N, C-alpha and C positions, 0 to 999 in steps of 0.2 A: 504494500500500500504506500509506504514512504518513498519507494523508488519508482512509483507509477507503473509498476509491472502488473499490478492487480487492478482491474477495472471494477470499481464499486457500482457504477451506474449501469445496471443491467437493463436489458430490454423491458423486463417487467416493471422496473422502477420508472423507466422512461414513459411507458404507457400509463402507469398510474399517475405520474406527475402531469402528463398531458391531459388526462381525464379531469384532474382536479385543478388544472391550469395554474400549476406552481412549478418552480424550478426543481429539478431532480435532487439537487444538493439539500434542499429543505427536507425532503423525505429522508435523506441519509442522516442529517443532523438529528431528526426526530427519532431515528432508530436507536440512538444512544440512550434514550429515556424510556423506550418501550421494551417491555419484558420480552425475553427470548421466545417464550412459548407463543406470545401474540404475533411476533414476527414470523415464526414458523407457520402459524395458521394463515397469515397473509400470503406467505410464499406458496402454501398449498392451494389457496384460492386462486392465485395468479397462474400457477401451473395448470390447474384444472381448466381455467379460462382458455389457455392456449390450446387445449384439446377440444373444447366445446365451441368456442367463439360465440357464446350467447351473452350479449352485452347486458340484457335486462337481468339475467341471473347474476352476472358479475356485479352490477350495481347493487342488487339486493344483498349479495354476500358481503360486499365491501361495507355497505351501510351497517349491516349486522355486526361486522367485525369492528367498525368504529364505535358503535354503541357499546359492545362488550368491552373494548379497550378503555373507553372513557369511563364507563361504570366502574371498572376495576380500579382505575386511577383515582376516581373520586373516593372510593372506599379506602384505598391506601392513604390518600391525603387526609381523610377524616381520622383514620387510625393514628397517623403521624401527628396530626394536630392534637388529638386527645392525649397522646403520650407526651407531647411537648408541653401542653397545659399542665399535666400532672407533674412533670419535672420542674416546671417553673413554680408551681405551688409548693413543691417540696423544698426547693431552694429558698423561697420566700419564708416558709416556716422555719427553716434552718437559720436564716439570717435574723429573723425575729427572736428566735431562741438565743442566739449569740448576743443580741442587744440586751435581752433580759438578763442574761448571765453577767454581762459587763456592768449593767446597772446594779445588780445585786452585789457584784464584786466591789464596786465603789462604796456601796452602802455598808458593807461588812469590813472594809479596809481599816477604819479606825479601831474597831474592836480587835481585829487580828493583830494590829500593831501593839495594842495594849497587852493582849494575851501573850504575845511573843516576848515583850519586855519583862513581864512578870515571870514567865517561864525561864528566861535567861538568868534572871536574878536567882531563882530557885536552883537552876542548873549549877551556877557558880558556887552557891552556898553548899550544895551537896558535894560538889567536886572538891572543895576545900576540906570537907569532912571525910573525904575518901569514899563517898557513897555514889552510887549510880542512880540517877533520877530517870525512871522510865516514864513514858508518855502517859500510861494509865495512872501511875502514882501521882503525877503532876495534875492530871485532870481531877482526880479525887480531892487532892489538896486544894485546888482552885475552887471547886464547887463548895468545899467546906469553909474556905477563907475569903471568898471574893466579897468586895464591898457591896452593900445593898443598893447603891446607886448605879451599879454596872448592870446593864441589860445585855443578856446574851442574845444575839440576833437570830439564832436558830430556833426552830420549833421545839417546844418542851420535850416532845417524844424523841427528838433526834439530837438533842444537845450533847449528850455524852458521846455519841458516835462522831459527830462533827468536831467536837473539841479534841477527841482522841486523834482523829485524822490530822487536825491542825498541829497538835503537839508532836506527832510523829515527824511531820515535815520540819518543824522547828528543831527537834532533837537532832535530826540528820545534819541540819545546817550547823548547829552548835558543835557537834562532834567533828565535823569537817574543819571548823575554825580551830578547835583545840588541838587537832592532830597536825595542823600546819604549824602551830606555835612551837 
């Protein structure tokens, strides 16, 4: 095809183009978007026409072929559109969730900093005494000794779990700092 040794415009395509009063190249460019089974069906119709020479039958078969092809393309387009809308909705939900998470993160930041500061003080006290302060121990200590004016931003049922997770993260950071020293 690139060396022009293959002729893409066949007599059948030329006849079809003449019938529809379009350039044969237009039909070739359209073939790149038409499914192979539809092109084979059209080829079969054109080959049969060469044997029969019945123009009315050819017109009817080509019209039916066009209706079939367009109907299938519409269905494919609708399916693609539906999938695209679903993907866009999923992306939108994901972005909204990220925004809510960032907002929640900002809201909880002051408490996390306070919690980390108190935990680090307790970590250093325990370290001077030669003791190891585990995350669970600190959370229990914190819950027993926290000032009344401090509000934990997590739900009551999930406070211990969230504080333990936060304490684990902090402990890892404290241990990394002390091992570097």
